[in-house]
C-alpha positions in Angstrom: -59.5 -26.6 14.3 -63.2 -26.0 14.3 -63.4 -27.0 17.9 -60.9 -24.4 18.9 -63.1 -21.7 16.4 -66.1 -22.8 18.3 -64.8 -23.0 21.5 -64.0 -19.3 20.7 -67.0 -17.8 19.2 -68.9 -19.7 22.4 -66.9 -17.8 24.8 -67.3 -14.7 23.1 -70.8 -15.1 22.7 -71.0 -16.5 26.1 -68.9 -13.5 27.6 -71.9 -11.2 25.9 -74.5 -12.4 27.5 -75.1 -14.0 31.1 -71.0 -14.4 32.0 -70.5 -12.5 34.8 -67.4 -11.9 37.0 -68.0 -14.8 39.1 -68.2 -17.0 35.7 -65.2 -15.3 34.5 -63.2 -16.0 37.9 -64.2 -19.8 37.5 -63.1 -20.3 33.9 -59.9 -18.5 34.2 -58.9 -20.4 37.4 -60.2 -23.7 35.9 -58.6 -23.3 32.4 -54.9 -23.6 34.8 -56.4 -26.0 37.2 -58.6 -28.4 36.0 -58.1 -30.7 39.2 -59.9 -28.7 41.7 -62.5 -29.6 43.7 -65.6 -27.8 43.8 -64.9 -27.0 47.3 -61.6 -25.7 46.6 -62.4 -23.7 43.5 -65.5 -21.8 45.9 -62.5 -20.8 48.1 -60.3 -19.4 45.2 -63.1 -17.0 43.8 -65.1 -16.3 47.1 -68.2 -18.4 46.6 -69.6 -22.0 47.7 -69.2 -25.0 46.6 -73.1 -25.6 45.8 -72.9 -22.5 43.6 -69.4 -23.4 41.8 -71.1 -26.7 41.0 -74.1 -25.3 39.4 -71.8 -22.2 37.3 -69.4 -25.0 36.5 -72.7 -27.1 34.8 -74.1 -24.1 33.3 -70.3 -23.4 31.7 -70.5 -26.7 30.2 -73.3 -26.8 29.1 -73.0 -23.6 27.5 -70.2 -25.3 25.9 -67.5 -22.6 27.5 -66.2 -25.5 29.6 -65.4 -28.2 26.7 -63.3 -31.0 29.0 -61.3 -31.3 31.6 -58.1 -33.0 31.2 -54.7 -33.3 32.3 -51.3 -31.9 30.3 -48.1 -34.5 30.3 -44.5 -33.8 29.7 -43.3 -35.3 26.2 -39.7 -35.7 27.0 -41.2 -37.4 30.3 -43.0 -39.8 27.8 -40.4 -40.6 25.5 -41.5 -37.9 23.0 -39.3 -35.3 23.5 -39.0 -34.5 19.7 -41.4 -31.3 19.3 -41.8 -30.0 16.0 -43.9 -27.3 14.3 -45.1 -28.3 10.7 -45.7 -25.9 8.2 -47.6 -27.1 5.2 -48.5 -25.1 1.8 -50.7 -27.0 -1.2 -51.9 -26.3 -4.6 -55.2 -26.2 -4.2 -57.6 -25.6 -0.8 -60.4 -26.4 -1.2 -63.0 -28.2 0.7 -62.7 -31.8 -0.4 -58.7 -31.6 0.1 -59.0 -30.2 2.7 -61.3 -32.5 4.7 -58.9 -34.8 3.2 -55.9 -33.7 5.0 -57.5 -33.0 8.0 -58.6 -36.9 8.2 -55.0 -38.2 7.4 -53.2 -35.6 10.2 -56.4 -36.4 12.6 -55.3 -40.1 11.9 -51.4 -39.7 12.8 -50.7 -40.4 16.3 -47.6 -38.4 16.9 -49.5 -34.8 15.8 -51.2 -32.9 18.8 -52.7 -29.9 17.3 -53.3 -29.0 13.5 -54.9 -26.0 12.2 -56.0 -24.7 9.0 -54.4 -21.0 8.8 -54.8 -18.6 6.1 -51.9 -16.1 4.2 -48.8 -18.0 2.6 -49.0 -21.4 4.1 -52.2 -23.5 4.5 -51.7 -25.3 7.5 -49.5 -26.3 10.5 -48.7 -28.7 12.8 -47.3 -29.7 16.2 -45.9 -32.8 16.7 -44.2 -34.8 19.5 -42.1 -37.6 18.3 -40.1 -40.2 19.8 -37.0 -39.7 17.5 -35.9 -38.8 13.9 -36.8 -41.7 12.5 -40.7 -41.6 13.9 -40.7 -37.8 12.5 -39.7 -38.6 8.9 -41.9 -41.8 9.1 -44.6 -39.7 10.2 -44.0 -37.3 7.5 -43.5 -39.7 5.0 -46.9 -41.0 5.6 -48.3 -37.6 5.5 -46.7 -35.9 2.6 -44.9 -38.0 0.8 -48.9 -40.0 -1.1 -50.2 -36.4 -1.1 -49.7 -34.7 -4.7 -51.8 -31.6 -3.4 -48.7 -31.2 -1.0 -46.4 -28.9 -2.7 -44.3 -27.7 0.2 -43.8 -29.0 4.0 -41.2 -27.3 6.3 -40.3 -28.0 10.1 -39.0 -26.0 12.7 -38.0 -28.4 15.3 -38.2 -26.5 19.4 -35.4 -25.9 20.8 -37.1 -23.7 23.6 -40.3 -22.8 25.6 -41.0 -19.1 26.5 -44.7 -20.0 27.0 -47.0 -23.0 27.0 -50.5 -21.8 28.2 -53.2 -23.5 26.9 -55.6 -21.1 28.8 -57.4 -18.7 26.8 -58.1 -15.2 28.0 -62.0 -14.2 29.2 -61.6 -11.0 30.7 -58.6 -8.8 30.3 -60.1 -6.4 33.3 -59.4 -9.8 35.5 -55.7 -9.9 34.7 -55.1 -6.0 35.4 -56.5 -6.2 38.8 
């Protein structure tokens, strides 16, 4: 979660400063197609490969572009049972949050974990093989933790949007 917040803050700070329209186009395209060569990227943004290479390295150094990954299809990997798990705790102080984050981080089926504001304290997103693995994960995460007062699971039945890209300039989307 801290990484996501840091990325968002870095992007906001960088957008205020030296990030121009070319940087924005590069970030926008690479969020959707991180496998492009610099030549392909240059063609897509209307620049040269050497300029794109230099810009990408600068964006990486600034912490705006943080990693290049391929997203896998969970169902094709045998992990088609997707769930959003909401968690409520008794006390949400720093030490308990750190202990919870450590246990969640060690749980392989959990892909995303966020501390949130409001009536809930955490939201987890997991990809499970089946109900047996789901229940075993919940048992490990919640049953021994006396600070957990409740967890609720929402199984994903349909996906309406699944896009990890962060908009970095609304004006580019409009025109």
